[in-house]
C-alpha positions in Angstrom: -17.9 -7.0 -63.3 -16.8 -6.1 -66.8 -14.9 -2.9 -67.5 -13.7 -1.8 -70.9 -10.9 0.7 -71.6 -11.6 2.9 -74.7 -8.8 5.0 -76.2 -6.0 6.4 -74.1 -6.4 6.2 -70.3 -4.1 7.8 -67.7 -1.8 5.4 -65.9 -3.5 5.8 -62.5 -6.8 4.8 -64.0 -5.3 1.7 -65.6 -3.9 0.7 -62.1 -7.3 1.2 -60.5 -9.1 -0.9 -63.2 -6.5 -3.7 -62.8 -6.9 -3.6 -59.1 -10.7 -3.9 -59.4 -10.3 -6.8 -61.7 -8.1 -8.6 -59.1 -10.8 -8.2 -56.4 -13.7 -9.5 -58.5 -15.1 -12.8 -57.1 -18.6 -14.4 -56.9 -19.1 -13.3 -53.2 -18.4 -9.6 -53.5 -19.9 -8.8 -56.9 -22.9 -6.7 -57.5 -22.9 -5.1 -54.0 -24.5 -2.0 -55.6 -27.7 -4.0 -56.1 -28.5 -4.3 -52.4 -28.6 -1.5 -49.7 -28.2 -4.2 -47.0 -24.9 -5.4 -48.6 -23.7 -1.8 -48.7 -24.2 -1.4 -44.9 -22.1 -4.6 -44.5 -19.3 -3.0 -46.4 -19.3 -0.1 -44.0 -17.5 -2.4 -41.5 -14.8 -2.8 -44.2 -14.4 0.9 -44.4 -14.2 1.3 -40.6 -11.5 -1.4 -40.3 -9.6 0.0 -43.3 -9.7 3.5 -41.7 -8.4 2.2 -38.4 -5.5 0.3 -40.1 -4.6 3.4 -42.2 -4.7 5.6 -39.0 -2.3 3.1 -37.3 -0.1 3.2 -40.4 -0.1 7.0 -40.5 0.7 7.2 -36.8 3.7 4.9 -37.3 4.8 6.9 -40.3 4.5 10.2 -38.4 6.6 8.6 -35.6 9.2 7.4 -38.1 9.4 10.8 -39.8 9.5 12.5 -36.4 12.6 10.5 -35.4 14.2 11.3 -38.7 13.4 15.0 -38.3 14.9 15.0 -34.8 18.1 13.5 -36.2 18.2 16.1 -38.9 17.8 18.8 -36.3 20.7 17.4 -34.3 22.8 17.5 -37.4 21.8 21.1 -38.2 22.6 22.1 -34.6 26.0 20.5 -34.7 26.9 22.1 -38.0 25.8 25.5 -36.7 28.1 25.2 -33.7 31.1 23.5 -35.4 31.4 24.9 -38.9 34.1 27.5 -39.1 35.2 26.7 -35.5 36.0 23.0 -35.9 39.2 22.8 -33.8 37.6 24.6 -30.8 34.3 22.6 -31.0 36.0 19.1 -31.3 38.6 20.1 -28.7 35.8 19.5 -26.2 35.7 15.7 -25.6 31.9 15.6 -24.9 31.2 17.3 -28.3 33.5 14.8 -30.0 31.9 11.8 -28.3 28.4 12.9 -29.2 29.4 13.7 -32.8 30.9 10.3 -33.3 27.8 8.7 -31.6 25.5 10.6 -34.0 27.3 9.2 -37.0 27.5 5.6 -35.7 24.9 4.3 -33.2 22.3 7.0 -33.9 22.8 6.8 -37.7 22.4 3.0 -37.6 19.0 3.4 -36.0 17.9 6.1 -38.5 19.1 4.0 -41.4 16.7 1.3 -40.4 13.8 3.7 -40.7 14.6 4.7 -44.3 13.4 2.9 -47.4 15.9 0.1 -48.2 16.6 1.3 -51.8 17.2 4.8 -50.5 19.4 4.0 -47.6 21.7 1.8 -49.7 22.9 4.7 -51.8 22.5 7.5 -49.3 26.0 7.0 -47.7 27.8 6.5 -51.0 31.1 8.5 -51.3 30.8 9.6 -47.6 33.2 8.8 -44.8 31.7 7.5 -41.6 33.4 6.6 -38.3 33.4 3.0 -37.3 31.7 1.4 -34.3 35.1 1.1 -32.8 35.4 4.9 -33.0 32.2 5.1 -31.0 33.3 2.8 -28.2 36.8 4.2 -28.2 35.5 7.8 -27.8 33.3 6.6 -24.9 36.2 4.9 -23.3 38.3 8.0 -23.8 35.7 10.1 -22.0 35.7 7.6 -19.1 39.5 7.8 -19.0 39.3 11.6 -18.7 36.8 11.3 -15.9 39.3 9.1 -13.9 42.5 11.0 -14.7 41.2 14.4 -13.9 38.7 13.3 -11.2 35.7 14.8 -13.1 32.4 14.5 -11.2 29.9 12.3 -13.1 27.0 14.8 -12.7 29.2 17.8 -13.8 30.4 15.9 -16.8 26.8 14.8 -17.7 25.7 18.4 -17.3 28.4 19.6 -19.7 30.4 21.3 -17.0 33.9 20.1 -17.8 35.5 23.3 -16.6 34.7 26.9 -15.9 35.8 28.1 -19.4 34.4 25.2 -21.4 30.8 24.1 -21.5 29.2 21.4 -23.6 25.8 20.0 -24.3 24.0 18.4 -21.4 23.7 14.6 -21.8 20.3 13.1 -21.9 19.2 10.0 -19.9 19.7 7.9 -23.0 23.2 9.3 -23.7 24.2 8.6 -20.0 22.8 5.1 -20.4 24.8 4.5 -23.6 28.0 5.4 -21.8 27.1 3.1 -19.0 26.2 0.4 -21.5 29.6 0.6 -23.2 31.3 0.3 -19.8 29.1 -2.7 -18.9 30.0 -4.4 -22.2 33.6 -4.0 -21.3 33.1 -5.5 -17.9 33.8 -2.1 -16.3 31.2 -2.1 -13.5 32.9 0.8 -11.8 31.8 3.2 -14.5 28.6 1.3 -15.3 27.3 2.0 -11.8 28.1 5.7 -12.0 26.6 6.3 -15.4 23.5 4.1 -14.9 22.8 6.1 -11.7 23.3 9.3 -13.6 20.9 8.0 -16.4 18.3 7.3 -13.7 18.7 10.8 -12.2 18.4 12.4 -15.6 15.4 10.3 -16.5 13.5 11.5 -13.4 14.1 15.1 -14.5 13.3 14.7 -18.2 9.8 15.5 -19.4 10.0 13.2 -22.4 10.8 9.8 -20.9 10.2 7.7 -24.0 13.9 7.6 -25.0 14.9 4.9 -22.6 13.1 2.4 -20.5 13.6 2.8 -16.7 13.6 -1.0 -16.3 16.7 -1.2 -18.6 18.6 1.3 -16.4 17.6 -0.4 -13.2 18.5 -3.9 -14.6 22.1 -2.7 -15.5 22.4 -0.8 -12.2 21.4 -3.7 -10.1 23.9 -6.1 -11.7 26.8 -3.6 -11.7 26.3 -2.6 -8.1 26.2 -6.3 -7.1 29.5 -6.9 -8.9 30.9 -4.0 -6.8 29.9 -5.9 -3.6 26.7 -4.0 -2.9 24.2 -6.9 -2.5 21.8 -4.9 -0.3 21.7 -2.1 -2.8 21.2 -4.6 -5.7 18.3 -6.1 -3.8 16.7 -2.8 -3.2 17.0 -1.9 -6.9 15.6 -5.3 -8.0 12.6 -4.8 -5.7 12.0 -1.4 -7.3 12.0 -3.2 -10.7 9.4 -5.6 -9.5 7.2 -2.8 -8.4 7.1 -1.6 -12.0 7.0 -5.1 -13.7 6.1 -7.8 -11.1 6.4 -10.5 -13.7 10.0 -9.6 -14.7 11.7 -13.1 -14.8 15.3 -12.1 -14.3 14.4 -9.7 -11.5 12.4 -12.4 -9.6 15.3 -14.8 -10.0 17.9 -12.2 -8.9 15.8 -11.2 -5.9 15.9 -14.8 -4.6 19.6 -14.9 -5.2 20.4 -11.6 -3.4 18.2 -12.6 -0.5 20.1 -15.9 -0.2 23.5 -14.2 -0.3 22.4 -11.7 2.4 20.9 -14.5 4.6 24.0 -16.7 4.3 26.3 -13.7 5.1 24.1 -12.8 8.1 24.2 -16.4 9.3 28.0 -16.5 9.1 28.2 -13.2 11.1 25.9 -14.6 13.8 27.8 -17.9 13.9 31.0 -15.9 14.5 29.2 -13.9 17.2 28.0 -17.1 18.8 31.5 -18.5 19.0 32.5 -15.5 21.1 29.3 -15.0 23.2 28.4 -18.1 25.3 25.3 -16.4 26.7 23.7 -16.3 23.2 20.7 -18.6 22.7 21.5 -21.4 20.2 19.5 -21.7 17.0 18.5 -18.0 17.2 16.0 -17.2 14.4 17.4 -14.9 11.7 15.4 -11.7 11.1 14.9 -10.9 7.4 16.7 -7.7 6.3 14.5 -4.8 5.2 15.7 -4.1 1.6 14.3 -0.5 1.8 16.7 0.3 4.6 19.1 2.8 3.1 21.6 2.8 6.0 24.1 0.7 4.1 26.9 2.4 2.2 27.2 1.8 -1.5 30.8 1.0 -2.4 32.2 1.7 -5.8 36.0 1.3 -5.9 38.0 1.7 -9.0 39.6 -1.7 -9.9 43.4 -2.1 -9.8 45.2 -2.5 -13.1 48.6 -3.5 -14.3 50.1 0.0 -14.0 51.6 0.3 -10.5 52.3 4.0 -10.8 48.8 4.9 -11.9 48.1 7.1 -8.9 51.3 9.0 -9.2 51.0 9.4 -13.0 47.4 10.7 -12.8 48.3 13.1 -9.9 51.1 14.5 -12.1 48.6 15.0 -15.0 46.3 17.0 -12.7 49.0 19.3 -11.2 50.2 22.5 -12.7 53.9 22.3 -13.6 56.9 20.6 -12.0 57.0 20.9 -8.2 60.6 20.8 -7.0 62.3 21.5 -3.7 64.1 24.9 -3.4 67.4 23.0 -3.5 66.6 21.3 -6.8 65.1 24.5 -8.2 68.4 26.3 -7.5 70.2 24.0 -10.0 67.9 25.0 -12.9 68.8 27.8 -15.3 67.8 29.7 -18.5 70.3 30.8 -21.1 70.9 31.3 -24.8 72.5 28.3 -26.5 74.5 28.5 -29.8 77.1 25.7 -29.5 79.4 27.8 -31.7 77.3 26.5 -34.6 77.2 28.8 -37.6 73.4 28.7 -37.9 73.0 29.6 -34.2 75.6 32.2 -33.4 73.5 35.1 -34.7 70.2 33.4 -33.6 70.8 31.4 -30.5 67.9 29.3 -29.1 66.3 30.1 -25.8 67.1 27.2 -23.4 65.3 26.5 -20.2 66.3 23.6 -17.9 63.1 22.2 -16.4 64.5 19.3 -14.4 67.8 18.5 -13.0 67.7 14.7 -12.8 67.3 13.6 -15.5 68.3 16.8 -17.2 65.3 17.9 -19.3 65.5 21.0 -21.4 62.8 23.1 -23.1 63.9 25.1 -26.2 61.4 28.0 -26.7 60.2 29.3 -30.1 62.3 27.0 -32.2 59.7 26.2 -34.9 57.5 29.0 -36.4 53.8 28.8 -37.1 54.2 28.5 -40.9 56.5 25.5 -40.6 54.2 23.8 -38.1 51.2 24.2 -40.4 53.3 22.7 -43.3 54.3 19.7 -41.2 50.6 19.1 -40.1 49.4 19.4 -43.7 52.0 16.9 -44.8 51.2 14.5 -42.0 47.4 14.7 -42.0 46.8 12.4 -45.0 49.2 9.8 -43.7 47.9 9.6 -40.1 47.2 6.1 -38.9 46.4 4.5 -35.6 49.6 4.5 -33.5 51.0 1.1 -32.7 53.4 -0.4 -30.2 55.8 -3.3 -30.5 54.7 -6.6 -29.0 58.1 -8.1 -28.1 56.5 -11.6 -27.6 55.6 -11.8 -31.3 58.0 -9.1 -32.6 55.0 -7.4 -34.3 53.4 -4.0 -34.1 49.8 -3.6 -33.0 47.4 -1.0 -31.5 47.2 -0.8 -27.7 44.8 0.8 -25.2 47.6 2.4 -23.4 48.6 4.4 -26.5 45.7 6.3 -28.2 46.7 8.6 -31.0 47.3 8.7 -34.7 50.8 9.1 -36.2 52.6 9.5 -39.5 56.3 9.5 -40.5 57.9 12.2 -42.5 61.3 12.0 -44.2 63.8 14.8 -44.8 63.1 14.7 -48.5 59.4 15.0 -48.0 59.8 18.8 -47.6 62.5 21.4 -47.0 60.7 22.2 -43.7 61.4 18.6 -42.4 65.0 18.8 -43.5 65.4 22.2 -41.9 64.0 20.9 -38.6 66.5 18.0 -38.7 69.4 20.4 -39.2 68.1 22.6 -36.3 67.9 19.5 -34.0 71.5 18.6 -34.9 72.7 22.1 -34.3 71.0 22.5 -30.9 71.8 19.0 -29.5 75.2 18.6 -31.2 74.2 15.0 -32.1 74.3 13.5 -35.6 71.0 13.0 -37.4 72.5 10.4 -39.9 71.2 7.4 -37.8 68.1 9.2 -36.3 64.6 7.9 -37.1 62.3 9.8 -39.4 60.2 12.5 -37.8 57.1 11.0 -36.2 54.0 13.3 -36.1 51.3 12.4 -33.6 47.8 13.8 -33.1 45.8 12.9 -30.1 42.0 12.3 -30.2 39.3 12.0 -27.5 41.1 11.2 -24.3 44.2 10.5 -26.3 47.2 9.5 -24.2 50.3 7.4 -23.9 50.8 5.7 -20.5 54.2 5.7 -18.8 56.9 4.1 -21.0 60.6 4.2 -21.9 61.8 5.5 -25.3 65.0 3.3 -25.1 65.1 -0.5 -25.3 65.8 -2.3 -22.0 68.2 -5.3 -21.8 65.3 -7.7 -22.2 64.4 -6.1 -25.5 67.7 -7.0 -27.3 66.3 -6.8 -30.9 64.1 -3.8 -30.4 65.9 -1.6 -32.9 68.1 -4.2 -34.6 66.5 -3.6 -38.0 67.8 0.0 -37.9 71.4 -1.1 -37.2 71.9 2.2 -35.3 72.0 1.0 -31.7 69.7 2.2 -28.9 67.8 5.5 -28.7 70.3 7.8 -27.1 68.0 10.9 -26.9 64.5 12.2 -27.5 63.5 15.5 -29.1 59.9 16.3 -28.7 58.4 19.3 -30.6 55.1 20.7 -29.5 53.1 21.8 -32.5 50.0 23.1 -30.6 49.0 24.6 -27.4 46.6 22.5 -25.3 44.0 24.2 -23.2 43.8 21.6 -20.5 45.6 18.3 -20.0 48.0 16.7 -22.5 51.1 17.3 -20.4 54.3 15.2 -20.7 55.0 13.9 -17.2 57.9 11.9 -15.7 56.4 9.9 -12.8 59.7 8.7 -11.3 61.0 12.2 -10.7 57.8 14.3 -10.7 58.4 16.2 -13.9 55.5 18.0 -15.7 55.9 19.7 -19.1 52.9 21.7 -20.4 52.7 21.7 -24.2 53.7 25.1 -25.7 53.4 25.6 -29.4 56.7 26.1 -31.2 58.8 24.8 -28.3 60.7 21.5 -28.0 61.7 19.3 -25.1 65.0 17.3 -25.1 66.5 14.7 -22.9 69.0 11.9 -23.0 67.5 8.4 -22.6 70.9 6.8 -22.0 73.8 7.6 -19.7 77.1 8.3 -21.4 78.0 4.7 -20.5 75.2 3.4 -22.7 73.1 2.2 -19.8 69.4 3.2 -19.8 68.3 6.1 -17.5 65.1 4.7 -15.9 64.3 8.1 -14.5 63.3 9.1 -18.1 60.2 7.0 -17.9 57.5 9.4 -19.1 53.9 9.6 -20.3 51.6 11.7 -22.4 48.6 12.7 -20.2 45.1 12.5 -21.8 44.0 15.6 -23.6 41.1 17.1 -21.7 40.4 20.2 -23.7 42.1 21.1 -27.0 44.0 19.5 -29.9 47.5 18.1 -29.3 50.0 17.8 -32.1 53.6 16.7 -31.4 56.7 15.8 -33.6 59.1 13.2 -32.2 62.7 12.8 -33.3 64.5 9.7 -31.8 68.2 9.9 -32.0 70.3 6.7 -32.0 73.8 5.8 -30.6 75.6 5.2 -33.9 77.4 8.3 -35.1 77.6 9.9 -31.7 80.9 8.3 -30.6 82.9 11.6 -30.9 79.9 13.9 -30.1 79.1 12.2 -26.8 82.0 10.1 -25.8 81.3 6.9 -23.9 82.2 6.8 -20.2 83.1 3.8 -18.0 80.9 4.9 -15.1 77.6 3.2 -15.7 75.6 6.0 -14.1 77.6 8.9 -15.6 
């Protein structure tokens, strides 16, 4: 076939001509000269049409996924914009938001043309995958600490006042999957079961495969000691996919475990019952029998006071006996200090031993906002000292971001330092800089001491100011639910109140550590928690708080 281009030809025509030239060969030329050959070419058109239909279907599905993702973004923007603090104060909203910008976005990115997706996220800030897993773990922590029912949490019913989006079967599965990856079969079992329940109720069941849920559920329940339950789930899997290799292997394993366990029980019975016929045949257990009880016990961890600590987080305020309550008081404090005589602070004693005080309305709203604006650009993941390596590193038992502000960073910081010195009558010369902390999804700090114990000799040696004699804790926000400061040893519970500050001595007057001051920051359930810590050291306090010989004085 010969084609000639005369004069100027549009670009599309040129492409067509070149394409036709490429397809010319001896077998396919001159089809127009035979009607029979044209009927043969109809098969080509039919095949081509089918392939293009398949391509269009795949494209529609791809675009449909992208459109659904865009609709999720639009819905989140509609709810959060202009109301960000309230919206992200809900941990489920925060978790889903982070998930959309990590795991969900990664999936959408794969659907976009490579050259487009490469530059799409330029100059944008995205959360990391660690943010995604960390927010999920924070949600599970809240579930444990505040004894939240899995179904209620999945249905968005965190509390009476605060509702959130109901989680889909896939979102429940993803939470269970993160727990599974962390070897946390306690939460895996709960969330995989919840995913299964949601899947049965959902109309569109294409988001997650039921086999995947059952597979994780069977293994996690077996790890929690429920072999009969694992066998029943495995057999349900095999009803759906009889050829499932892992399920078939696991079925044999679970049956063997049950058989051996039953044999052991009957052997024990035979040792006690002489009338029993020897070599009694074992009857196979019916895996569909639901009379067995599914166990799912929360595993023990390193924190011995876990139960007491979490119970304190759930309760409302400090609960003291009438005798101890009688020792507490409220008063105006001025310490004969020039800046406090005309404007004394409102002091409330919250606990008698150790003596813990709350000073009300000591920092105004404008100063708080100034401190937060100064700290926000500097916030970094909070770290703890590893005394084995004498280095600082992040830890799961302390989840927050912090920043340090010096007196010369702003007149507001310097003014707060002067206020602390006037109220406590302690020198700020050797005190640490002001530490600002903001807590995220399930943010907390498990029970700890602020002072260095005898085994931590070099804890503050670089400061050259001795041990931390006292702690001043300024609350820079109200917290709707959770986020209390608790003292597990003595049952203390301080609810954050914006503008107020807590104060206590970490050391006795003898310099010995007061172990009753062991305290914790409870996970934030609803709200946004900001605090400012000022740790005051021993050096410079010799004449302000004289040393006593009695070690417990």
